[in-house]
C-alpha positions in Angstrom: 0.0 0.0 0.0 2.9 2.4 0.9 4.6 1.8 -2.4 1.4 2.4 -4.4 0.7 5.6 -2.4 4.3 6.8 -2.9 4.0 6.3 -6.7 0.8 8.4 -6.7 2.4 11.2 -4.7 5.5 11.3 -6.8 3.2 11.6 -9.9 1.7 14.7 -8.3 -1.7 13.4 -7.4 -3.9 15.7 -5.3 -4.9 15.0 -1.8 -8.5 14.2 -2.8 -7.5 11.8 -5.5 -5.1 10.1 -3.2 -7.7 9.7 -0.5 -10.2 8.3 -3.0 -7.5 5.8 -4.2 -6.8 4.7 -0.7 -10.5 4.2 0.1 -11.2 2.2 -3.0 -8.1 0.0 -2.4 -9.4 -1.0 1.0 -13.0 -1.8 -0.1 -13.5 -5.5 -0.4 -14.7 -6.8 -3.8 -18.4 -7.6 -3.8 -19.3 -11.0 -5.4 -21.6 -10.8 -8.4 -25.2 -11.6 -7.4 -26.5 -14.9 -8.8 -29.8 -14.8 -10.7 -32.9 -15.8 -8.6 -35.5 -18.3 -9.6 -38.8 -16.8 -10.9 -39.9 -14.7 -13.8 -37.2 -12.9 -15.7 -39.2 -10.4 -17.7 -42.7 -9.2 -18.6 -45.5 -11.4 -20.1 -45.9 -11.2 -23.8 -48.9 -11.7 -26.1 -52.3 -13.4 -25.7 -50.8 -16.5 -24.2 -48.8 -14.6 -21.6 -45.5 -16.0 -22.7 -42.8 -15.3 -20.1 -39.2 -16.3 -19.4 -38.5 -17.9 -16.1 -35.6 -19.5 -14.2 -36.7 -22.6 -12.4 -34.7 -24.8 -9.9 -33.4 -28.1 -11.2 -32.2 -31.2 -9.4 -28.7 -29.8 -9.3 -27.9 -27.2 -6.6 -27.2 -23.8 -8.1 -28.4 -24.7 -11.6 -31.5 -22.9 -12.7 -33.4 -24.2 -15.8 -34.2 -21.6 -18.4 -38.0 -22.1 -18.8 -40.7 -20.6 -20.9 -44.1 -20.3 -19.2 -47.5 -19.7 -20.8 -50.8 -19.3 -19.0 -54.5 -18.3 -19.6 -55.9 -15.0 -18.8 -57.0 -14.4 -15.2 -55.4 -15.2 -11.8 -56.0 -18.9 -11.8 -55.3 -21.2 -10.3 -54.8 -23.3 -13.4 -53.8 -27.0 -13.8 -50.2 -27.3 -14.8 -48.7 -29.0 -17.9 -44.9 -29.5 -18.0 -43.6 -30.3 -21.5 -40.2 -31.8 -21.8 -37.8 -31.8 -24.8 -35.6 -34.5 -26.3 -31.9 -34.9 -26.0 -28.8 -36.1 -27.8 -25.8 -38.0 -26.6 -23.5 -35.6 -28.5 -22.1 -33.0 -26.1 -21.6 -30.3 -28.7 -25.1 -30.6 -30.1 -26.5 -30.4 -26.5 -24.5 -27.2 -25.9 -26.0 -25.6 -28.9 -29.6 -26.7 -28.3 -32.0 -23.8 -28.3 -34.8 -23.4 -25.7 -37.6 -25.8 -26.3 -40.4 -24.3 -28.4 -43.6 -26.5 -28.8 -45.6 -23.4 -29.6 -48.6 -25.1 -31.1 -48.8 -27.6 -28.3 -48.3 -25.0 -25.6 -51.0 -22.7 -27.0 -53.4 -25.7 -27.3 -53.0 -26.5 -23.6 -53.4 -22.8 -22.6 -56.6 -22.7 -24.6 -57.8 -25.8 -22.7 -57.2 -24.0 -19.4 -53.6 -25.1 -18.5 -50.6 -23.2 -17.4 -47.6 -24.5 -19.3 -43.9 -24.8 -18.4 -41.2 -25.7 -20.9 -38.0 -26.3 -18.9 -34.6 -26.8 -20.5 -32.9 -29.5 -18.4 -29.3 -29.4 -17.1 -26.7 -30.3 -19.6 -28.5 -28.5 -22.4 -28.1 -25.1 -24.1 -28.3 -22.0 -21.9 -29.2 -23.9 -18.7 -25.7 -25.5 -18.5 -24.9 -27.8 -15.6 -24.0 -31.5 -15.6 -25.6 -33.9 -18.0 -27.4 -36.7 -16.1 -29.0 -38.4 -19.0 -26.2 -40.5 -20.4 -27.5 -43.9 -21.5 -24.1 -45.5 -21.8 -22.9 -47.7 -24.7 -25.2 -50.0 -26.6 -23.9 -53.2 -24.9 -24.6 -51.8 -21.4 -27.2 -49.2 -22.2 -29.0 -48.1 -19.0 -32.2 -46.5 -20.2 -33.7 -46.4 -16.7 -30.8 -44.4 -15.3 -31.0 -42.0 -18.2 -34.7 -41.6 -17.8 -34.6 -40.9 -14.1 -31.7 -38.5 -14.6 -34.1 -36.4 -16.7 -37.1 -37.1 -14.4 -35.2 -35.7 -11.4 -35.2 -32.2 -12.9 -38.7 -32.5 -14.2 -39.8 -33.2 -10.6 -38.0 -30.1 -9.4 -39.7 -28.0 -12.0 -43.1 -29.5 -11.0 -42.5 -28.8 -7.3 -41.5 -25.2 -8.0 -44.3 -24.4 -10.4 -47.0 -26.1 -8.2 -46.0 -23.6 -5.5 -46.9 -20.6 -7.6 -50.2 -18.9 -6.8 -51.5 -19.2 -10.3 -51.0 -23.0 -10.4 -53.3 -25.6 -9.0 -51.7 -28.1 -6.6 -53.4 -31.1 -8.2 -54.2 -32.3 -11.6 -50.8 -31.7 -13.3 -49.9 -33.3 -16.6 -46.3 -34.3 -17.4 -45.7 -34.6 -21.2 -42.6 -34.9 -23.4 -41.3 -35.7 -26.8 -38.7 -38.3 -27.6 -36.3 -38.5 -24.6 -38.7 -36.1 -22.9 -41.5 -38.5 -23.4 -39.4 -41.3 -22.0 -38.5 -39.1 -19.0 -42.3 -38.4 -18.4 -42.8 -42.2 -18.2 -39.9 -42.5 -15.8 -41.3 -39.8 -13.6 -44.8 -41.4 -13.7 -43.3 -44.6 -12.3 -42.4 -42.8 -9.1 -45.9 -41.8 -8.3 -45.2 -38.0 -8.3 -47.4 -35.9 -6.0 -50.0 -33.8 -7.7 -49.6 -35.4 -11.2 -52.8 -36.8 -12.8 -51.3 -38.3 -16.0 -48.4 -38.5 -18.4 -48.4 -38.0 -22.2 -45.7 -39.6 -24.2 -45.1 -38.2 -27.7 -42.7 -40.6 -29.6 -40.8 -41.4 -26.4 -37.8 -43.6 -26.0 -34.0 -43.6 -26.0 -31.3 -45.1 -28.2 -33.1 -44.4 -31.5 -31.3 -43.8 -34.8 -28.1 -45.4 -33.6 -25.2 -44.4 -35.8 -27.7 -41.9 -37.3 -29.4 -44.8 -39.2 -33.2 -44.8 -39.3 -35.1 -47.6 -37.6 -31.9 -48.7 -35.9 -32.3 -48.7 -32.1 -29.2 -49.0 -29.9 -30.6 -51.8 -27.6 -34.3 -52.4 -28.3 -34.6 -55.4 -25.9 -33.4 -53.2 -23.1 -35.7 -50.4 -24.0 -38.7 -52.8 -24.0 -37.7 -54.3 -20.7 -37.3 -50.9 -19.1 -40.7 -49.9 -20.3 -42.0 -52.9 -18.4 -40.1 -51.7 -15.3 -41.7 -48.3 -15.5 -45.2 -49.9 -15.9 -44.7 -52.0 -12.8 -44.9 -49.0 -10.5 -47.0 -46.5 -12.6 -50.5 -45.9 -11.2 -51.5 -42.9 -13.2 -53.0 -42.9 -16.7 -50.6 -42.5 -19.6 -51.2 -41.7 -23.3 -48.7 -42.9 -25.9 -48.7 -41.2 -29.3 -46.5 -42.5 -32.1 -46.6 -42.5 -35.9 -46.1 -45.1 -38.7 -43.0 -43.3 -40.0 -41.1 -42.6 -36.8 -37.5 -43.1 -37.8 -36.4 -43.5 -34.1 -39.1 -45.8 -32.8 -40.8 -47.8 -35.5 -44.3 -49.2 -34.8 -43.1 -52.7 -33.9 -40.8 -51.2 -31.2 -43.2 -48.6 -29.8 -46.0 -51.2 -29.8 -43.8 -53.7 -27.9 -42.8 -51.0 -25.3 -46.5 -50.2 -24.7 -47.3 -53.9 -24.4 -44.5 -54.4 -21.9 -45.7 -51.4 -19.9 -49.3 -52.7 -19.8 -48.2 -56.2 -19.1 -46.4 -55.1 -16.0 -49.6 -53.3 -14.7 -49.3 -49.8 -16.1 -52.1 -48.0 -17.9 -51.1 -47.2 -21.4 -53.4 -45.8 -24.1 -51.3 -46.5 -27.1 -52.2 -44.6 -30.3 -50.4 -45.3 -33.6 -51.1 -42.5 -36.1 -50.6 -42.6 -39.9 -47.3 -41.3 -41.4 -46.7 -37.7 -40.8 -44.4 -35.6 -43.0 -40.9 -37.0 -43.7 -40.5 -38.2 -40.1 -43.4 -38.6 -37.7 -41.0 -38.5 -34.7 -41.3 -34.7 -34.8 -45.1 -34.4 -34.8 -45.3 -32.8 -31.4 -42.9 -30.0 -32.1 -44.2 -29.2 -35.6 -46.4 -26.1 -35.8 -50.0 -26.4 -36.8 -50.3 -30.2 -36.0 -53.0 -29.8 -33.2 -55.7 -31.2 -35.6 -53.7 -34.4 -35.7 -53.1 -35.1 -32.0 -55.5 -32.6 -30.4 -58.7 -34.7 -30.5 -57.1 -37.8 -28.9 -55.4 -35.7 -26.2 -58.7 -33.9 -25.5 -60.5 -37.3 -25.1 -57.7 -38.5 -22.9 -58.0 -35.5 -20.6 -61.7 -35.9 -20.4 -61.2 -39.4 -18.9 -59.2 -37.8 -16.0 -62.1 -35.7 -14.7 
């Protein structure tokens, strides 16, 4: 401190400048404030779109989440929609926030608040990836599914505590790995969840980027049975004839294993959609395709 002060004095600094320098040198650095969970901006548009940060299963990691809700104070039933994944770390790093605009708007129009969390290990959320399925010879699809389900459960718990969200009657849905994670979570009897909707769910699809080439189909079917053994809520499974990740014979076998173990699976196989039906749920304007069956399914829950 003396050496620094001498240098300033020799440079001809004034007394006020020197005093200010000494004061600032003695003030401890203030750590940068971490962002807090909750809304991160204003609502936008008729569907009240809003950016949120939501706790995950990893301490200190907040999930970037898009929230939609109907007009009015609520409380509204909650729908949490979950995105797919990739085992490629670079692709995960570049993943944008999940969209599902048509699906989200459909649920808002049917009275639901909707949350779209981006799970840890993906895109802007960052954090550690807990959904690694392992190699094909030792693929652990249960571990990967529960790794995603842990953070979905955290999002559910946080959103159900919001004043505009009803404590009961929540729906957990997902597409691809998100649909598989919804089934994994359903097998744990989550509090306040009425049903799960699985759009083209599974893991290990398009191994080596080849269509209709699952990494370990027998393990996937067996794990679906494990999930069904402890699932007591209703589940809706929606697949298409031209799903390049989970062909009808595989998705049908998963649903049969789930039901055979005691789970309730309403399995629907739709005609071919576009160039690859795997992406039905995230394609805009597709609500006339899946909407009627989802509406009928929701009616059975009342």
